[in-house]
C-alpha positions as a Markdown table, in Angstrom:
| # | Residue | x | y | z |
|---|---|---|---|---|
| 1 | Met | -6.7 | -104.1 | 80.3 |
| 2 | Gln | -3.7 | -102.2 | 79.5 |
| 3 | Arg | -1.9 | -104.2 | 82.4 |
| 4 | Ser | -3.0 | -107.4 | 80.9 |
| 5 | Phe | -1.7 | -106.5 | 77.3 |
| 6 | Leu | 1.7 | -105.6 | 78.9 |
| 7 | Ser | 1.9 | -109.1 | 80.7 |
| 8 | Phe | 1.0 | -110.9 | 77.5 |
| 9 | Ala | 3.7 | -108.9 | 75.4 |
| 10 | Phe | 6.3 | -109.7 | 78.2 |
| 11 | Val | 5.6 | -113.3 | 78.1 |
| 12 | Ala | 5.7 | -113.5 | 74.2 |
| 13 | Leu | 9.1 | -111.8 | 74.4 |
| 14 | Ile | 10.6 | -114.4 | 76.8 |
| 15 | Ser | 9.3 | -117.2 | 74.6 |
| 16 | Leu | 11.0 | -115.8 | 71.5 |
| 17 | Cys | 14.3 | -115.6 | 73.4 |
| 18 | Phe | 14.2 | -119.3 | 74.4 |
| 19 | Val | 13.3 | -120.3 | 70.7 |
| 20 | Ser | 16.4 | -118.4 | 69.5 |
| 21 | Val | 18.7 | -120.3 | 71.9 |
| 22 | Ser | 17.5 | -123.7 | 70.8 |
| 23 | Val | 18.0 | -122.9 | 66.9 |
| 24 | Ile | 21.1 | -120.9 | 66.7 |
| 25 | Pro | 23.6 | -123.6 | 68.1 |
| 26 | Val | 22.4 | -126.1 | 65.5 |
| 27 | Glu | 23.3 | -123.9 | 62.7 |
| 28 | Val | 26.8 | -123.3 | 64.0 |
| 29 | Ala | 27.3 | -127.0 | 64.3 |
| 30 | Ala | 26.3 | -127.5 | 60.7 |
| 31 | Gln | 28.7 | -125.0 | 59.4 |
| 32 | Val | 31.7 | -126.7 | 61.3 |
| 33 | Arg | 30.8 | -130.1 | 60.1 |
| 34 | Thr | 30.3 | -129.1 | 56.3 |
| 35 | Asn | 33.2 | -126.4 | 56.3 |
| 36 | Ser | 31.2 | -124.5 | 53.8 |
| 37 | Thr | 32.3 | -121.3 | 52.2 |
| 38 | Gly | 29.2 | -119.6 | 53.5 |
| 39 | Ala | 30.4 | -119.8 | 56.9 |
| 40 | Pro | 30.4 | -116.7 | 59.2 |
| 41 | Lys | 33.6 | -114.6 | 58.9 |
| 42 | Lys | 35.8 | -114.0 | 61.7 |
| 43 | Gly | 34.4 | -110.9 | 63.8 |
| 44 | Asn | 30.9 | -111.2 | 62.3 |
| 45 | Lys | 29.3 | -112.8 | 65.3 |
| 46 | Ser | 25.7 | -112.5 | 66.7 |
| 47 | Phe | 24.9 | -112.0 | 70.4 |
| 48 | Phe | 24.5 | -115.5 | 71.1 |
| 49 | Gly | 27.6 | -116.4 | 69.1 |
| 50 | Trp | 29.6 | -114.0 | 71.4 |
| 51 | Leu | 27.9 | -115.5 | 74.5 |
| 52 | Phe | 28.5 | -119.1 | 73.7 |
| 53 | Gly | 32.0 | -118.9 | 72.1 |
| 54 | Gly | 30.9 | -119.4 | 68.5 |
| 55 | Gly | 32.4 | -122.0 | 65.9 |
| 56 | Asn | 34.8 | -119.9 | 64.0 |
| 57 | Lys | 37.9 | -121.4 | 65.7 |
| 58 | Arg | 36.9 | -124.7 | 64.7 |
| 59 | Ile | 36.4 | -123.6 | 61.2 |
| 60 | Glu | 39.9 | -122.2 | 61.0 |
| 61 | Gln | 41.3 | -125.6 | 61.9 |
| 62 | Ala | 39.2 | -127.5 | 59.4 |
| 63 | Asn | 40.8 | -130.6 | 57.9 |
| 64 | Pro | 44.5 | -129.9 | 56.8 |
| 65 | Thr | 44.6 | -133.2 | 54.6 |
| 66 | Arg | 46.3 | -131.6 | 51.6 |
| 67 | Lys | 49.8 | -131.8 | 53.1 |
| 68 | Lys | 49.5 | -135.4 | 54.3 |
| 69 | Arg | 48.3 | -136.5 | 50.8 |
| 70 | Arg | 51.3 | -134.9 | 49.3 |
| 71 | Arg | 53.7 | -136.6 | 51.8 |
| 72 | Ser | 52.2 | -140.0 | 51.0 |
| 73 | Thr | 52.3 | -139.5 | 47.4 |
| 74 | Thr | 56.1 | -138.6 | 47.7 |
| 75 | Arg | 56.9 | -141.9 | 49.5 |
| 76 | Lys | 55.0 | -143.7 | 46.9 |
| 77 | Lys | 57.0 | -142.4 | 44.1 |
| 78 | Arg | 60.3 | -143.0 | 45.9 |
| 79 | Ser | 59.5 | -146.7 | 46.5 |
| 80 | Ala | 58.3 | -147.4 | 42.8 |
| 81 | Gly | 60.9 | -148.2 | 40.5 |
| 82 | Val | 64.7 | -147.2 | 40.0 |
| 83 | Ala | 65.5 | -143.5 | 39.9 |
| 84 | Ala | 66.9 | -142.4 | 36.6 |
| 85 | Val | 70.6 | -141.9 | 36.1 |
| 86 | Asn | 71.8 | -138.7 | 34.3 |
| 87 | Thr | 74.6 | -140.3 | 32.4 |
| 88 | Pro | 76.7 | -138.0 | 30.4 |
| 89 | Lys | 77.5 | -139.0 | 26.7 |
| 90 | Ile | 80.4 | -141.3 | 26.7 |
| 91 | Val | 82.7 | -140.9 | 23.5 |
| 92 | Glu | 84.6 | -144.1 | 23.2 |
| 93 | Lys | 87.7 | -144.5 | 21.0 |
| 94 | Glu | 87.5 | -146.9 | 18.1 |
| 95 | Lys | 88.1 | -150.4 | 19.5 |
| 96 | Ser | 90.6 | -152.7 | 17.9 |
| 97 | Lys | 89.3 | -155.8 | 16.0 |
| 98 | Asp | 90.9 | -158.1 | 18.6 |
| 99 | Ala | 89.8 | -156.2 | 21.6 |
| 100 | Lys | 88.8 | -158.2 | 24.6 |
| 101 | Val | 85.2 | -157.9 | 26.1 |
| 102 | Leu | 84.8 | -156.9 | 29.8 |
| 103 | Leu | 81.2 | -158.3 | 30.5 |
| 104 | Val | 79.3 | -156.7 | 33.3 |
| 105 | Ile | 76.5 | -159.0 | 34.6 |
| 106 | Gly | 73.6 | -158.2 | 36.9 |
| 107 | Asp | 70.5 | -156.1 | 37.6 |
| 108 | Asp | 69.9 | -152.2 | 37.7 |
| 109 | Leu | 73.2 | -151.8 | 39.6 |
| 110 | Ala | 75.1 | -153.5 | 36.9 |
| 111 | Met | 73.6 | -151.1 | 34.3 |
| 112 | Gly | 75.0 | -148.1 | 36.1 |
| 113 | Leu | 78.4 | -149.8 | 36.7 |
| 114 | Ala | 78.7 | -150.8 | 33.1 |
| 115 | Asp | 78.3 | -147.2 | 32.0 |
| 116 | Gly | 81.0 | -146.2 | 34.7 |
| 117 | Leu | 83.5 | -148.7 | 33.2 |
| 118 | Lys | 82.7 | -147.5 | 29.8 |
| 119 | Ala | 84.0 | -144.2 | 30.7 |
| 120 | Val | 87.0 | -145.7 | 32.5 |
| 121 | Tyr | 88.1 | -147.5 | 29.4 |
| 122 | Ala | 86.7 | -145.2 | 26.7 |
| 123 | Glu | 90.4 | -144.3 | 25.5 |
| 124 | Thr | 91.6 | -147.9 | 25.6 |
| 125 | Pro | 91.1 | -149.6 | 22.2 |
| 126 | Ser | 92.0 | -153.1 | 23.5 |
| 127 | Ile | 89.0 | -153.2 | 25.9 |
| 128 | Lys | 85.3 | -153.3 | 25.1 |
| 129 | Val | 82.7 | -153.1 | 27.7 |
| 130 | Lys | 79.5 | -155.1 | 27.2 |
| 131 | Lys | 76.7 | -155.9 | 29.6 |
| 132 | Leu | 74.1 | -158.6 | 30.4 |
| 133 | Val | 71.7 | -156.8 | 32.5 |
| 134 | Tyr | 68.2 | -157.8 | 33.5 |
| 135 | Pro | 66.4 | -154.8 | 35.3 |
| 136 | Arg | 64.5 | -155.2 | 38.3 |
| 137 | Thr | 65.6 | -158.8 | 38.9 |
| 138 | Gly | 68.3 | -160.7 | 40.8 |
| 139 | Leu | 68.9 | -164.1 | 42.2 |
| 140 | Val | 65.7 | -164.3 | 44.0 |
| 141 | Ala | 63.5 | -163.7 | 41.0 |
| 142 | Asp | 62.1 | -166.8 | 39.1 |
| 143 | Lys | 64.0 | -166.1 | 35.8 |
| 144 | Lys | 63.9 | -168.5 | 32.8 |
| 145 | Pro | 66.3 | -169.2 | 31.3 |
| 146 | Asp | 68.3 | -168.9 | 34.6 |
| 147 | Trp | 71.5 | -166.9 | 35.0 |
| 148 | Pro | 74.1 | -169.6 | 34.5 |
| 149 | Glu | 72.5 | -170.7 | 31.1 |
| 150 | Asp | 72.5 | -167.0 | 29.9 |
| 151 | Val | 76.1 | -166.2 | 31.1 |
| 152 | Thr | 77.5 | -169.4 | 29.4 |
| 153 | Ala | 75.8 | -168.6 | 26.1 |
| 154 | Val | 77.3 | -165.2 | 26.0 |
| 155 | Leu | 80.8 | -166.3 | 27.1 |
| 156 | Lys | 80.7 | -168.9 | 24.2 |
| 157 | Ser | 79.6 | -166.3 | 21.7 |
| 158 | Glu | 81.8 | -163.3 | 22.7 |
| 159 | Asp | 85.6 | -163.0 | 23.1 |
| 160 | Val | 85.3 | -162.1 | 26.8 |
| 161 | Gly | 88.2 | -161.6 | 28.9 |
| 162 | Leu | 86.8 | -160.7 | 32.3 |
| 163 | Val | 83.5 | -160.8 | 34.1 |
| 164 | Val | 82.1 | -158.3 | 36.7 |
| 165 | Val | 78.9 | -159.1 | 38.5 |
| 166 | Ser | 76.9 | -156.6 | 40.4 |
| 167 | Leu | 73.3 | -157.4 | 41.7 |
| 168 | Gly | 71.3 | -158.2 | 44.8 |
| 169 | Ala | 69.3 | -154.8 | 45.3 |
| 170 | Arg | 65.9 | -156.7 | 45.4 |
| 171 | Asp | 67.1 | -159.9 | 46.8 |
| 172 | Asn | 66.2 | -159.1 | 50.4 |
| 173 | Gln | 62.8 | -161.0 | 50.0 |
| 174 | Asn | 61.4 | -164.5 | 50.0 |
| 175 | Ile | 62.1 | -167.1 | 47.3 |
| 176 | Lys | 59.2 | -168.7 | 45.5 |
| 177 | Val | 60.2 | -172.2 | 44.3 |
| 178 | Val | 58.1 | -173.9 | 41.7 |
| 179 | Gly | 58.9 | -177.6 | 40.9 |
| 180 | Gln | 57.7 | -181.1 | 40.4 |
| 181 | Gly | 57.5 | -184.0 | 42.6 |
| 182 | Val | 55.6 | -187.2 | 43.4 |
| 183 | Ile | 52.6 | -186.8 | 45.5 |
| 184 | Asp | 50.5 | -189.9 | 46.3 |
| 185 | Gly | 52.3 | -191.9 | 43.7 |
| 186 | Gln | 51.7 | -189.3 | 40.9 |
| 187 | Leu | 53.8 | -186.8 | 39.4 |
| 188 | Ala | 52.5 | -183.3 | 40.4 |
| 189 | Ser | 53.6 | -179.5 | 40.4 |
| 190 | Tyr | 54.2 | -177.7 | 43.7 |
| 191 | Ala | 54.9 | -174.2 | 44.8 |
| 192 | Glu | 56.7 | -173.3 | 47.9 |
| 193 | Glu | 57.8 | -169.9 | 49.4 |
| 194 | Leu | 61.1 | -169.9 | 51.3 |
| 195 | Gln | 61.3 | -167.1 | 54.1 |
| 196 | Phe | 64.1 | -164.8 | 53.6 |
| 197 | Gln | 67.2 | -165.5 | 55.8 |
| 198 | Gly | 65.6 | -168.9 | 56.7 |
| 199 | Glu | 67.6 | -172.1 | 56.5 |
| 200 | Glu | 66.1 | -173.2 | 53.3 |
| 201 | Trp | 66.2 | -169.8 | 51.8 |
| 202 | Lys | 69.9 | -169.6 | 52.5 |
| 203 | Lys | 70.6 | -172.9 | 51.0 |
| 204 | Glu | 68.8 | -172.1 | 47.8 |
| 205 | Tyr | 70.4 | -168.6 | 47.5 |
| 206 | Arg | 73.9 | -170.1 | 48.0 |
| 207 | Phe | 73.3 | -172.6 | 45.2 |
| 208 | Arg | 72.1 | -169.9 | 42.9 |
| 209 | Thr | 75.2 | -167.6 | 43.7 |
| 210 | Ala | 77.5 | -170.5 | 43.3 |
| 211 | Ser | 76.0 | -171.6 | 40.1 |
| 212 | Leu | 76.6 | -168.1 | 38.6 |
| 213 | Val | 80.1 | -168.2 | 39.9 |
| 214 | Ala | 80.8 | -171.6 | 38.4 |
| 215 | Ala | 79.4 | -170.5 | 35.0 |
| 216 | Val | 82.2 | -168.0 | 34.9 |
| 217 | Arg | 85.0 | -169.9 | 36.3 |
| 218 | Asn | 84.2 | -173.1 | 34.2 |
| 219 | Glu | 85.0 | -170.8 | 31.1 |
| 220 | Gln | 88.5 | -170.3 | 32.9 |
| 221 | Leu | 87.7 | -166.5 | 33.2 |
| 222 | Pro | 88.6 | -164.2 | 36.1 |
| 223 | Leu | 85.7 | -163.0 | 38.1 |
| 224 | Ile | 85.0 | -159.7 | 40.0 |
| 225 | Trp | 81.8 | -159.7 | 42.2 |
| 226 | Val | 80.9 | -156.1 | 43.5 |
| 227 | Gly | 79.3 | -156.0 | 47.0 |
| 228 | Leu | 76.3 | -154.0 | 47.9 |
| 229 | Ala | 76.6 | -150.5 | 49.6 |
| 230 | Pro | 74.6 | -149.7 | 52.7 |
| 231 | Ala | 71.2 | -148.5 | 52.1 |
| 232 | Glu | 69.3 | -145.6 | 53.8 |
| 233 | Glu | 66.8 | -147.7 | 55.8 |
| 234 | Tyr | 68.3 | -149.5 | 58.6 |
| 235 | Leu | 66.6 | -152.9 | 58.0 |
| 236 | Thr | 67.6 | -152.8 | 54.2 |
| 237 | Ser | 71.1 | -152.1 | 55.1 |
| 238 | Ala | 71.3 | -154.9 | 57.5 |
| 239 | Asn | 69.8 | -157.2 | 54.7 |
| 240 | Phe | 72.4 | -156.0 | 52.3 |
| 241 | Ser | 75.2 | -156.7 | 54.8 |
| 242 | Tyr | 73.9 | -160.2 | 55.1 |
| 243 | Leu | 73.8 | -160.8 | 51.3 |
| 244 | Asn | 77.4 | -159.5 | 51.1 |
| 245 | Asp | 78.5 | -162.2 | 53.4 |
| 246 | Leu | 76.9 | -164.8 | 51.1 |
| 247 | Phe | 78.3 | -163.5 | 48.1 |
| 248 | Lys | 81.8 | -163.4 | 49.6 |
| 249 | Glu | 81.8 | -167.0 | 51.0 |
| 250 | Gln | 80.9 | -168.2 | 47.4 |
| 251 | Val | 83.2 | -166.0 | 45.3 |
| 252 | Glu | 86.5 | -165.9 | 47.1 |
| 253 | Pro | 86.9 | -169.8 | 47.5 |
| 254 | Ala | 86.3 | -170.1 | 43.8 |
| 255 | Gly | 89.1 | -168.0 | 42.9 |
| 256 | Gly | 87.1 | -164.9 | 42.4 |
| 257 | Ile | 87.6 | -161.3 | 43.7 |
| 258 | Phe | 85.0 | -159.8 | 46.1 |
| 259 | Val | 85.0 | -155.9 | 45.9 |
| 260 | Asp | 83.7 | -154.5 | 49.2 |
| 261 | Ile | 82.5 | -150.8 | 48.6 |
| 262 | Trp | 80.8 | -150.7 | 51.9 |
| 263 | Ala | 82.9 | -148.2 | 53.8 |
| 264 | Ala | 83.3 | -146.2 | 50.7 |
| 265 | Phe | 79.7 | -145.0 | 51.0 |
| 266 | Gln | 79.6 | -144.3 | 54.7 |
| 267 | Ser | 80.2 | -141.3 | 56.6 |
| 268 | Glu | 83.1 | -140.7 | 59.0 |
| 269 | Glu | 80.6 | -142.0 | 61.8 |
| 270 | Gly | 80.1 | -145.2 | 59.9 |
| 271 | Glu | 76.5 | -144.3 | 58.9 |
| 272 | Tyr | 74.7 | -144.2 | 55.6 |
| 273 | Thr | 75.3 | -140.8 | 53.8 |
| 274 | Pro | 74.0 | -139.8 | 50.3 |
| 275 | His | 76.8 | -137.5 | 49.8 |
| 276 | Gly | 80.7 | -138.1 | 49.7 |
| 277 | Pro | 83.8 | -137.4 | 47.7 |
| 278 | Asp | 83.7 | -138.5 | 44.1 |
| 279 | Ile | 86.7 | -139.8 | 42.0 |
| 280 | Thr | 88.2 | -136.4 | 42.0 |
| 281 | Gly | 87.7 | -135.8 | 45.6 |
| 282 | Lys | 85.0 | -133.2 | 45.4 |
| 283 | Arg | 82.0 | -133.7 | 47.6 |
| 284 | Arg | 78.8 | -134.8 | 45.4 |
| 285 | Arg | 75.6 | -136.6 | 45.8 |
| 286 | Leu | 76.6 | -140.2 | 45.3 |
| 287 | Arg | 73.4 | -141.9 | 46.1 |
| 288 | Ala | 69.9 | -142.0 | 44.4 |
| 289 | Thr | 66.7 | -140.5 | 46.3 |
| 290 | Asp | 65.5 | -144.1 | 46.9 |
| 291 | Gly | 68.6 | -144.6 | 49.2 |
| 292 | Val | 69.5 | -147.9 | 47.4 |
| 293 | Tyr | 70.9 | -147.0 | 43.9 |
| 294 | Phe | 73.5 | -144.4 | 42.7 |
| 295 | Thr | 73.9 | -141.2 | 40.9 |
| 296 | Trp | 76.2 | -141.0 | 38.0 |
| 297 | Ala | 79.0 | -139.8 | 40.2 |
| 298 | Gly | 78.1 | -142.7 | 42.6 |
| 299 | Tyr | 78.4 | -145.4 | 39.8 |
| 300 | Arg | 81.5 | -143.7 | 38.4 |
| 301 | Lys | 83.1 | -144.2 | 42.0 |
| 302 | Val | 82.1 | -147.9 | 42.1 |
| 303 | Ala | 83.6 | -148.3 | 38.6 |
| 304 | Tyr | 86.9 | -146.7 | 40.1 |
| 305 | Phe | 87.1 | -149.6 | 42.8 |
| 306 | Val | 86.6 | -152.2 | 40.0 |
| 307 | Glu | 89.1 | -150.8 | 37.8 |
| 308 | Arg | 91.6 | -150.6 | 40.7 |
| 309 | Glu | 91.2 | -154.3 | 41.1 |
| 310 | Ile | 91.7 | -155.0 | 37.6 |
| 311 | Ala | 94.9 | -152.9 | 37.4 |
| 312 | Arg | 96.1 | -154.6 | 40.8 |
| 313 | Ile | 95.7 | -158.1 | 39.3 |
| 314 | Phe | 96.6 | -157.7 | 35.6 |
| 315 | Gly | 98.8 | -154.7 | 35.8 |
| 316 | Ser | 98.6 | -151.0 | 34.7 |
| 317 | Ala | 99.5 | -151.8 | 30.9 |
| 318 | Thr | 95.9 | -152.2 | 29.7 |
| 319 | Ala | 96.9 | -153.3 | 26.3 |
| 320 | Phe | 98.1 | -156.5 | 27.8 |
| 321 | Ile | 95.6 | -156.7 | 30.6 |
| 322 | Phe | 94.1 | -160.1 | 29.5 |
| 323 | Glu | 97.1 | -161.9 | 28.2 |
| 324 | Gly | 97.6 | -165.5 | 29.3 |
| 325 | Val | 94.5 | -165.7 | 31.4 |
| 326 | Lys | 91.9 | -167.7 | 29.5 |
| 327 | Asp | 94.6 | -170.4 | 28.8 |
| 328 | Asp | 95.1 | -171.0 | 32.6 |
| 329 | Pro | 92.8 | -169.5 | 35.1 |
| 330 | Asn | 95.7 | -169.7 | 37.9 |
| 331 | Phe | 97.9 | -167.6 | 35.6 |
| 332 | Ile | 98.0 | -164.0 | 36.8 |
| 333 | Val | 100.1 | -161.2 | 35.3 |
| 334 | Leu | 101.4 | -159.4 | 38.4 |
| 335 | Thr | 102.6 | -156.4 | 36.3 |
| 336 | Gly | 102.2 | -155.0 | 33.0 |
| 337 | Arg | 104.8 | -155.0 | 30.4 |
| 338 | Leu | 106.4 | -151.8 | 31.3 |
| 339 | Thr | 110.1 | -152.6 | 30.3 |
| 340 | Ser | 111.9 | -153.8 | 27.3 |
| 341 | Pro | 111.5 | -157.4 | 26.3 |
| 342 | Glu | 114.1 | -159.8 | 27.9 |
| 343 | Thr | 116.1 | -159.9 | 24.4 |
| 344 | Lys | 117.1 | -156.4 | 25.0 |
| 345 | Leu | 118.1 | -156.5 | 28.6 |
| 346 | Ile | 121.6 | -157.8 | 28.1 |
| 347 | Gly | 122.4 | -155.8 | 24.9 |
| 348 | Pro | 124.9 | -152.8 | 25.0 |
| 349 | Asp | 122.2 | -150.6 | 23.7 |
| 350 | Asp | 118.4 | -150.4 | 22.9 |
| 351 | Lys | 119.0 | -152.0 | 19.5 |
| 352 | Gly | 119.7 | -155.4 | 21.0 |
| 353 | Gly | 122.6 | -157.7 | 20.1 |
| 354 | Lys | 125.4 | -159.4 | 22.1 |
| 355 | Ala | 127.3 | -157.9 | 25.0 |
| 356 | Ala | 130.8 | -156.6 | 24.1 |
| 357 | Ala | 133.5 | -159.2 | 25.0 |
| 358 | Gly | 135.6 | -158.0 | 28.1 |
| 359 | Ser | 132.9 | -155.7 | 29.3 |
| 360 | Asp | 131.5 | -155.9 | 32.8 |
| 361 | Leu | 128.0 | -156.7 | 31.2 |
| 362 | Phe | 129.7 | -159.8 | 29.2 |
| 363 | Lys | 131.5 | -161.0 | 32.5 |
| 364 | Leu | 128.3 | -160.8 | 34.4 |
| 365 | Thr | 125.6 | -162.3 | 31.9 |
| 366 | Val | 127.9 | -164.5 | 29.8 |
| 367 | Ser | 130.9 | -165.6 | 31.8 |
| 368 | Gly | 129.2 | -165.4 | 35.0 |
| 369 | Glu | 132.1 | -163.5 | 36.9 |
| 370 | Ala | 131.2 | -161.3 | 39.8 |
| 371 | Leu | 131.3 | -157.6 | 39.3 |
| 372 | Pro | 134.3 | -155.6 | 40.9 |
| 373 | Glu | 133.7 | -154.7 | 44.5 |
| 374 | Val | 133.1 | -151.1 | 45.3 |
| 375 | Ser | 134.9 | -149.8 | 48.2 |
| 376 | Gly | 132.8 | -148.6 | 51.2 |
| 377 | Arg | 129.8 | -150.2 | 49.7 |
| 378 | Ala | 127.6 | -152.5 | 51.9 |
| 379 | Asp | 128.8 | -155.6 | 50.0 |
| 380 | Asp | 132.4 | -154.8 | 50.2 |
| 381 | Thr | 134.0 | -157.6 | 52.3 |
| 382 | Arg | 137.6 | -156.5 | 52.1 |
| 383 | Trp | 139.1 | -155.5 | 55.5 |
| 384 | Thr | 139.9 | -151.8 | 55.3 |
| 385 | Gly | 141.8 | -151.4 | 58.6 |
| 386 | Phe | 142.1 | -148.2 | 60.8 |
């Protein structure tokens, strides 16, 4: 009897062991799936957990999604909109009543450039910087009224002396054309999307660029068109280079000036760089975090290249920078008025008047006689002998 009882107890113990083995792994698997806070802590394992390896290592590696979400959110923020520019307060000197207007036209790039030019001419009473800017647009966007109409209206209402154009940051995309035509003998509207860099796209974009150029040149005004700078993304940078070629081929034959700023915003290796020397030579961040637009130091540097072209064409004497240009678009003042008027050049002193009779100045400018030769000078034709 006692032996039978012991045999029964031994069989019952073995059965309990098998039941435990079939239940415990299910609980461990559920803990790993749900990643619950009530999961067993490290080091607090049962016998079977120690025997079969346990699920604590899986729990420690659970689902690190927080960092991934943070990265994707950052990319989304960088691609949306235009980075704000921390523009310092620009105190402009009071402009004269007959001050000429320097009109800056374009998209968000023109907005920053206009502020940079305001800083350049803040102390010049004869120049007033104004802007015609449409943010987040360009020549690709379907804009009504179009650029030529808007520009022509401003030029007729303002005393503009020079026009600067800067746009194209959003033009590396397809063009949607909406028009009217005859379909099956009836007038109907149609919509068409021209693929970026396709032949039809190129034809349409050239037409829009040429129309804007003509709107300025028809008013007999000088035009400066600022090219795009390289972008951080390689494909965008290649597209911007393509747009620059289209700008240049329309601007320069029309008598405009294309300002190429590409190399000024590259590294020594010829690659994109967000940093570089500012107008004082100090290394600063020049590009915005989106890799397309600029910081204040960057816009100020772009304005420097534009101002340099203005000074090169019209002279450094900014008070006379626009003289004679509107009357004749082919007339360019090569130098500023840095010397005395011609009526004073032949006078014996700064007060003007006639040259004294018998003087070398009288012989040269009035009588037309040659000045006496100076011995040993290069133009001395006399034989000196040995």
